[in-house]
C-alpha positions as CSV (number, residue, x, y, z in Angstrom):
1,M,7.4,171.7,7.5
2,L,3.7,170.0,7.6
3,L,3.6,167.0,5.4
4,P,-0.2,166.4,4.8
5,V,-1.9,163.0,4.9
6,G,-4.8,163.3,1.9
7,L,-2.9,159.8,0.9
8,S,-4.3,157.5,-1.5
9,Y,-2.8,154.2,-2.3
10,N,0.3,154.5,-4.0
11,E,2.9,151.6,-3.3
12,N,4.6,152.0,-6.8
13,R,6.4,149.0,-7.9
14,E,9.5,151.2,-8.0
15,R,9.8,152.3,-4.4
16,T,12.3,155.0,-5.4
17,V,9.0,156.5,-6.9
18,S,6.5,156.3,-4.0
19,V,5.8,154.1,-1.0
20,E,2.7,156.1,0.2
21,S,-0.2,153.7,1.6
22,V,-3.0,153.8,3.9
23,T,-4.4,150.6,5.6
24,N,-7.5,150.5,7.4
25,M,-7.4,154.1,7.6
26,Q,-9.7,156.7,5.1
27,P,-9.0,159.9,3.9
28,E,-11.8,162.4,4.4
29,V,-12.0,165.9,3.6
30,T,-12.6,168.4,6.3
31,I,-14.4,171.3,5.0
32,G,-13.2,174.4,7.4
33,G,-11.5,172.2,9.5
34,R,-7.6,172.6,10.4
35,Q,-6.4,170.7,7.5
36,Q,-8.0,169.8,4.1
37,V,-7.8,166.5,4.4
38,A,-7.7,163.9,7.6
39,L,-7.2,160.0,8.2
40,I,-10.1,158.3,10.1
41,T,-10.3,154.9,11.1
42,C,-12.1,152.5,8.4
43,P,-15.3,150.8,9.8
44,G,-15.0,147.3,11.1
45,L,-17.0,144.5,10.9
46,T,-19.1,143.2,13.6
47,Q,-20.6,139.8,13.9
48,F,-24.1,139.7,13.3
49,A,-25.1,136.3,12.6
50,D,-23.4,133.3,12.4
51,S,-25.3,130.6,10.0
52,G,-23.4,127.5,11.4
53,I,-23.0,126.3,8.1
54,Q,-19.9,124.3,6.9
55,G,-18.4,126.3,4.3
56,V,-17.8,130.1,3.2
57,G,-19.8,133.3,1.6
58,R,-20.9,132.9,-1.7
59,G,-23.3,135.4,-2.6
60,I,-25.6,137.9,-0.9
61,I,-28.5,140.2,-2.0
62,S,-31.5,141.9,0.3
63,I,-35.1,142.3,-0.6
64,N,-38.3,142.9,1.2
65,G,-36.3,143.6,4.7
66,N,-34.6,140.4,4.5
67,I,-31.2,139.2,3.4
68,Y,-30.4,136.1,1.5
69,A,-27.1,134.4,0.9
70,V,-25.5,131.2,-0.4
71,V,-23.0,130.0,2.2
72,G,-21.4,126.6,1.3
73,S,-24.2,124.5,-0.2
74,S,-26.9,126.2,1.6
75,F,-29.1,129.0,0.6
76,I,-30.4,130.7,3.8
77,K,-32.5,133.8,5.1
78,I,-31.3,136.2,7.4
79,Q,-34.1,138.4,9.4
80,S,-33.2,141.9,10.5
81,N,-33.0,140.3,14.4
82,G,-30.2,138.2,12.9
83,T,-32.4,134.9,13.0
84,V,-31.2,132.3,10.1
85,T,-33.2,130.1,8.6
86,I,-31.8,127.8,6.0
87,I,-34.1,127.1,2.9
88,G,-32.3,124.6,0.6
89,L,-29.3,123.3,-1.3
90,I,-27.2,124.7,-4.0
91,D,-25.0,123.2,-6.0
92,G,-21.0,123.9,-6.6
93,S,-18.7,125.8,-4.5
94,G,-17.9,129.2,-5.9
95,P,-19.1,132.4,-6.4
96,V,-22.7,132.9,-7.4
97,R,-24.4,136.0,-8.8
98,M,-28.2,137.0,-7.9
99,S,-30.8,139.3,-9.0
100,A,-34.4,139.7,-7.8
101,S,-37.8,140.8,-9.2
102,S,-40.6,141.8,-6.8
103,V,-41.8,137.8,-6.5
104,E,-38.6,136.3,-7.7
105,I,-34.8,135.8,-6.8
106,H,-32.7,134.1,-9.6
107,I,-29.6,132.2,-8.2
108,A,-27.1,131.7,-11.2
109,V,-24.6,128.9,-10.8
110,F,-22.3,127.7,-13.5
111,D,-24.0,124.3,-14.5
112,T,-27.1,125.3,-13.0
113,G,-29.6,128.0,-11.9
114,Y,-32.5,128.4,-9.0
115,I,-35.4,130.3,-8.5
116,F,-36.5,131.4,-5.2
117,N,-40.4,132.3,-4.7
118,L,-40.8,135.1,-2.5
119,S,-44.1,134.6,-1.6
120,S,-44.2,130.7,-1.0
121,E,-40.4,130.7,0.2
122,T,-39.6,127.8,-2.0
123,L,-36.2,127.0,-3.4
124,T,-36.5,125.5,-6.9
125,Q,-34.1,124.3,-9.2
126,I,-34.7,125.3,-12.9
127,T,-35.3,122.1,-15.0
128,D,-36.2,123.7,-17.9
129,T,-33.7,121.9,-20.7
130,D,-33.4,125.3,-22.6
131,Y,-31.8,127.1,-19.8
132,P,-28.6,128.0,-20.6
133,Q,-27.0,127.5,-17.1
134,G,-24.9,130.9,-17.2
135,R,-23.2,132.5,-14.3
136,A,-24.5,135.5,-14.6
137,T,-27.8,137.4,-14.1
138,A,-29.8,140.5,-14.4
139,Y,-33.5,141.3,-14.2
140,I,-35.2,143.7,-16.3
141,G,-38.2,144.3,-18.3
142,G,-40.3,141.8,-16.5
143,R,-37.4,139.3,-17.3
144,F,-34.2,137.5,-16.0
145,V,-31.2,137.4,-18.4
146,T,-28.0,135.4,-18.2
147,E,-25.6,134.4,-20.6
148,S,-24.2,131.3,-22.1
149,P,-21.2,129.2,-20.8
150,D,-21.2,126.7,-24.0
151,P,-18.3,127.8,-26.2
152,G,-20.9,127.4,-29.6
153,T,-23.0,130.2,-28.3
154,S,-21.0,131.9,-25.6
155,D,-21.5,135.4,-27.4
156,R,-25.1,135.3,-26.3
157,F,-27.2,136.4,-23.9
158,Y,-30.9,134.3,-23.2
159,Y,-33.7,136.0,-21.3
160,S,-36.6,134.2,-19.3
161,G,-40.1,134.4,-19.9
162,L,-42.2,137.6,-18.9
163,L,-42.6,137.2,-15.0
164,N,-41.4,133.7,-14.7
165,G,-37.6,133.1,-13.9
166,G,-38.2,129.5,-14.2
167,S,-39.2,129.5,-17.9
168,W,-36.7,129.6,-20.7
169,E,-37.3,129.1,-24.4
170,G,-34.2,128.0,-26.9
171,L,-34.9,131.0,-29.2
172,D,-35.1,133.7,-26.7
173,F,-31.5,135.1,-26.9
174,A,-29.7,137.9,-28.7
175,T,-26.1,137.7,-30.1
176,A,-23.4,140.4,-29.4
177,E,-23.4,142.1,-32.3
178,R,-19.9,144.5,-32.7
179,K,-17.3,142.4,-31.7
180,T,-17.7,138.2,-31.6
181,D,-16.4,138.0,-27.9
182,D,-17.6,136.0,-25.2
183,V,-20.6,137.5,-22.9
184,I,-19.4,137.0,-19.3
185,N,-21.7,139.2,-17.2
186,L,-24.7,141.5,-17.2
187,S,-25.9,144.6,-15.4
188,A,-29.4,146.3,-15.7
189,D,-29.8,149.9,-15.0
190,S,-33.6,151.1,-15.0
191,D,-33.8,151.0,-18.8
192,T,-30.7,149.5,-20.2
193,L,-29.3,146.4,-20.4
194,N,-25.1,146.5,-19.8
195,V,-23.7,143.1,-21.9
196,Y,-20.1,142.6,-20.5
197,G,-17.7,140.9,-23.1
198,T,-14.3,139.7,-23.0
199,R,-13.3,142.6,-25.6
200,S,-16.1,145.0,-25.4
201,I,-19.5,146.4,-24.0
202,E,-22.7,146.6,-25.5
203,F,-25.8,148.2,-24.5
204,W,-29.3,146.9,-25.4
205,A,-32.9,148.1,-24.6
206,P,-35.7,146.0,-23.7
207,T,-38.9,145.3,-25.7
208,A,-42.4,143.9,-25.0
209,T,-41.0,140.5,-26.5
210,S,-37.0,140.7,-26.6
211,F,-34.2,143.2,-26.6
212,D,-32.8,145.6,-29.2
213,P,-29.1,147.1,-29.4
214,I,-28.7,150.7,-28.5
215,P,-27.2,152.2,-32.1
216,G,-23.6,153.4,-31.8
217,A,-23.6,152.4,-27.7
218,V,-20.5,150.3,-27.4
219,L,-17.4,150.8,-25.7
220,P,-14.0,149.1,-27.0
221,Y,-12.8,147.3,-23.6
222,G,-14.7,144.3,-22.2
223,L,-14.5,142.8,-18.4
224,G,-11.1,141.6,-17.0
225,A,-12.7,139.8,-13.9
226,R,-16.4,138.1,-14.1
227,Y,-16.7,138.7,-10.3
228,S,-15.5,142.3,-10.3
229,L,-18.6,143.9,-11.4
230,A,-20.6,146.1,-8.5
231,E,-23.1,148.6,-8.6
232,S,-24.3,151.3,-6.3
233,S,-25.8,154.5,-6.6
234,G,-26.5,153.9,-10.5
235,V,-22.6,153.4,-10.9
236,N,-21.3,149.9,-12.0
237,F,-17.8,149.5,-11.1
238,F,-15.5,146.8,-12.7
239,L,-11.9,145.6,-13.4
240,D,-11.7,146.1,-17.3
241,S,-9.8,143.9,-19.8
242,N,-6.9,146.3,-20.0
243,G,-6.1,145.8,-16.2
244,Q,-7.6,149.3,-15.0
245,V,-10.7,150.0,-12.7
246,R,-13.7,151.7,-14.4
247,A,-16.8,153.4,-13.1
248,L,-19.4,153.2,-16.0
249,S,-22.3,155.5,-15.6
250,G,-24.7,155.9,-18.9
251,Y,-22.4,155.0,-21.9
252,Q,-19.4,156.0,-20.6
253,G,-16.7,154.2,-18.6
254,Q,-14.0,156.4,-16.4
255,V,-10.7,154.9,-15.4
256,V,-10.6,155.7,-11.5
257,S,-7.4,153.0,-11.0
258,T,-4.1,154.6,-10.7
259,P,-0.8,152.9,-12.2
260,A,-0.1,151.6,-8.4
261,V,-3.6,150.1,-8.0
262,E,-3.5,148.4,-11.5
263,Y,0.2,146.9,-10.9
264,A,-1.5,145.6,-7.4
265,L,-4.4,143.9,-9.1
266,D,-2.3,142.9,-11.5
267,K,-5.4,141.8,-14.1
268,D,-6.3,139.2,-11.5
269,S,-9.6,137.4,-13.2
270,D,-10.6,136.3,-10.0
271,A,-10.9,139.3,-8.2
272,Q,-14.2,140.2,-6.8
273,G,-16.0,143.7,-5.9
274,C,-18.7,145.1,-4.0
275,A,-20.1,148.7,-3.9
276,Y,-21.7,150.6,-1.1
277,V,-22.7,153.8,0.3
278,F,-21.6,154.3,3.9
279,E,-22.1,157.7,5.9
280,G,-22.8,159.4,2.6
281,K,-19.4,158.1,0.9
282,L,-19.5,155.9,-2.1
283,I,-17.1,153.4,-1.9
284,Y,-16.1,150.5,-4.3
285,E,-14.1,147.6,-2.7
286,I,-12.0,145.2,-5.1
287,S,-10.1,142.2,-3.3
288,R,-8.0,139.3,-5.0
289,S,-6.8,136.2,-2.9
290,N,-4.4,138.5,-0.6
291,L,-5.3,142.2,-1.3
292,T,-8.3,144.3,-0.8
293,L,-8.2,148.0,-2.1
294,C,-10.9,150.5,-1.9
295,Y,-11.9,153.5,-4.1
296,D,-13.6,156.4,-2.4
297,V,-15.6,158.0,-4.9
298,T,-16.6,160.7,-2.8
299,T,-13.5,162.1,-1.7
300,S,-12.0,161.5,-4.9
301,Q,-14.4,163.9,-6.6
302,L,-13.8,166.6,-3.4
303,V,-10.1,166.6,-3.9
304,G,-9.9,166.0,-7.8
305,K,-7.6,162.7,-8.0
306,P,-8.5,159.0,-7.6
307,I,-8.3,158.1,-3.7
308,W,-7.7,154.4,-3.0
309,F,-6.7,153.1,0.3
310,K,-6.2,149.4,1.5
311,K,-8.2,147.2,3.9
312,E,-6.8,144.0,5.6
313,T,-8.1,141.5,8.0
314,A,-4.8,139.8,9.9
315,D,-2.4,141.2,7.4
316,S,-4.6,139.5,4.5
317,R,-7.5,140.7,2.2
318,W,-10.4,142.0,3.8
319,K,-12.8,139.6,5.7
320,G,-16.2,141.0,4.3
321,F,-17.5,139.5,0.7
322,G,-20.3,141.5,-1.3
323,C,-22.5,144.2,0.8
324,V,-26.2,144.7,1.2
325,D,-27.7,147.3,2.6
326,L,-30.5,146.5,5.2
327,G,-32.4,149.4,6.6
328,T,-30.1,151.7,9.0
329,K,-26.8,149.0,8.4
330,L,-24.6,147.5,5.8
331,Y,-24.0,143.7,5.9
332,Q,-21.2,141.7,4.0
333,L,-20.5,137.9,4.2
334,G,-17.3,136.6,5.6
335,F,-15.2,135.2,2.4
336,D,-13.5,132.6,4.6
337,D,-16.4,131.6,7.0
338,S,-20.2,130.9,7.3
339,K,-20.8,134.5,9.2
340,I,-22.6,137.5,8.6
341,Y,-20.9,140.8,9.9
342,S,-22.5,144.5,9.8
343,L,-20.1,147.0,8.3
344,D,-20.1,149.9,11.2
345,R,-18.0,151.9,13.7
346,A,-18.7,149.4,16.7
347,T,-15.8,147.2,15.8
348,I,-12.4,148.8,15.0
349,P,-9.8,147.1,12.9
350,D,-7.1,145.4,14.1
351,V,-4.2,147.1,12.5
352,R,-4.2,151.0,11.2
353,E,-1.2,152.3,9.3
354,F,0.1,154.9,7.0
355,T,3.6,155.3,5.0
356,I,4.3,158.8,4.0
357,M,7.5,160.1,2.3
358,I,9.8,163.2,3.3
359,P,10.6,165.4,0.0
360,T,14.2,165.2,-1.0
361,D,16.1,168.5,-1.5
362,D,16.6,167.8,-5.5
363,D,18.6,170.7,-6.4
364,N,21.8,169.6,-4.5
365,R,20.9,166.1,-3.9
366,G,22.8,166.8,-0.3
367,W,22.1,165.0,3.0
368,S,19.1,166.3,5.4
369,V,18.7,165.8,9.0
370,I,15.1,165.3,11.1
371,D,15.8,166.8,14.5
372,E,12.1,166.2,15.4
373,L,8.5,164.4,14.4
374,E,5.2,165.4,15.7
375,L,2.0,163.6,15.1
376,I,-1.0,166.0,14.5
377,G,-4.1,164.3,15.1
378,R,-6.4,162.8,18.0
379,S,-4.5,162.5,21.5
380,G,-6.2,161.4,25.1
381,T,-8.5,158.6,24.0
382,G,-11.4,158.1,26.2
383,A,-12.3,155.0,24.8
384,I,-9.6,152.6,26.8
385,P,-9.2,154.5,30.3
386,D,-6.8,151.7,31.9
387,I,-4.2,151.9,29.3
388,D,-2.1,154.4,27.3
389,P,-2.1,153.4,23.7
390,Q,1.1,153.2,21.9
391,I,1.7,154.4,18.3
392,M,4.9,152.6,16.4
393,L,7.2,154.7,14.2
394,R,9.7,153.1,11.7
395,V,11.9,154.9,9.7
396,S,13.4,154.0,6.3
397,R,16.1,155.8,4.9
398,D,16.4,154.2,1.7
399,N,12.9,155.3,0.9
400,G,11.1,152.1,2.0
401,Y,13.5,149.2,0.9
402,T,14.3,148.7,4.6
403,E,13.0,150.0,7.8
404,G,14.7,151.0,11.1
405,E,13.5,149.9,14.5
406,E,10.6,150.3,16.0
407,K,9.9,153.5,18.2
408,W,6.8,153.7,20.1
409,M,5.1,156.8,21.5
410,G,1.8,156.9,23.6
411,V,-0.9,159.0,22.7
412,G,-2.3,159.9,26.0
413,T,-5.1,158.4,28.1
414,V,-8.5,159.8,29.5
415,G,-8.4,163.6,29.5
416,Q,-4.8,164.1,27.7
417,Y,-6.1,165.9,24.9
418,A,-3.4,168.2,24.6
419,K,-0.5,166.0,24.8
420,R,1.7,166.0,22.0
421,I,3.0,163.1,20.2
422,R,6.6,163.7,19.4
423,W,9.9,161.5,18.2
424,R,13.6,163.1,18.1
425,R,16.9,162.8,16.7
426,F,16.7,160.6,13.6
427,G,19.8,161.7,12.1
428,R,21.1,162.2,8.7
429,F,18.9,160.8,5.1
430,R,18.7,161.4,1.6
431,Q,15.5,159.5,0.7
432,C,13.4,158.9,3.8
433,S,10.0,157.6,4.5
434,L,7.8,157.0,7.6
435,N,5.5,154.4,8.6
436,F,3.4,154.8,11.4
437,R,1.3,151.9,12.9
438,Q,-1.8,151.5,15.7
439,T,-2.9,148.6,16.8
440,D,-4.7,149.6,20.1
441,L,-8.7,149.4,19.6
442,Y,-9.5,153.0,19.5
443,D,-10.4,155.5,17.2
444,W,-7.2,157.2,15.7
445,T,-7.5,160.4,13.8
446,V,-4.5,162.1,12.2
447,L,-4.1,165.2,10.4
448,G,-0.7,165.6,9.7
449,V,3.2,164.8,10.4
450,R,5.3,167.8,11.3
451,V,8.8,167.5,10.5
452,R,11.4,169.8,12.1
453,G,14.9,169.5,10.4
454,R,18.1,170.7,8.6
């Protein structure tokens, strides 16, 4: 029996239902290949630049071939050659949001805001007394838009002067009309402003002097985590007020999460998200304090079901925070350090693993016996010529509640591409799951697991 590995993250809260998981390995459809879906090693993080600043990454944006980021209390510029320039100081300590016109970057920080002029390369704190000091920002119709954190005006969004992010008027605002919920974030498509409240999402169109609501365009759920909102390829992803992850395109928000994903995210209002395209795949990453889950939009569309996988660094959440495209590479900030990383295959994540279940005989609920397991995939690596990389297998006979001893098997050295990776004699089981783990730093590809038993 061949067990396919076209897995989605499915660590159900009731382990008897499912223990399927994929960590630092990404399902990939292999059209015309030996199997429909393979597991391949996720791209890792390679250090691109070190700002040397005391503090951690808070926000990142790219424009005109440069990266701009807030690290600690500093606003910095990173050129394509990795040169870091400190431009000025930014208040606060939490995440920031940034949006850009062709001449300015608006940096929204709780209790204050900044404008960076791209021509003069000057950073200026917004001193206009009418500035609402919001934590959100979007740029549309020649104006920057932000919300109001003031409890008395929290159902409003404000907009700047035309082509002037430093100029704000107290009467230049609009009020959410369908529900009286707080506005907590904003995003802009080419001709639509998406206004995210705590219980609803509204859509507004820019006019010559202000914004008008689009008739009938409203969704009956809101944004559950302010910083989970991320956009790529015209799709906005976010954790909604019901604890579900949605992909918003146009005026429709499709649920893309599974019950296992929703349980793991636990409606965390501090969850942070980013979205990007890597090697032709549209990916959305969402992280909470100790967990990062990724939704693979492209593969999900090909196989017809939501495909999620877990990414981690040193048994915790993924180190990357935010994501920007700069030419031929993608870059992320370190959420727990002051470095900037490129997302690529030059570095391999320290651990890759997956867990699958062996189907049980539900007709008679009898015992089954495993005589042999064979891992079908790449062997004979040429990346590490001096050692024989090892794969660890742990077998659970109670469906993942407890696991047996570690069983190690070498995958072969240079040129041993015909080596078979097999384990034998596992005894009886009723509910069995298999955990495979790889820690040697070489590209690991898996096509399936062949089980011979009775």
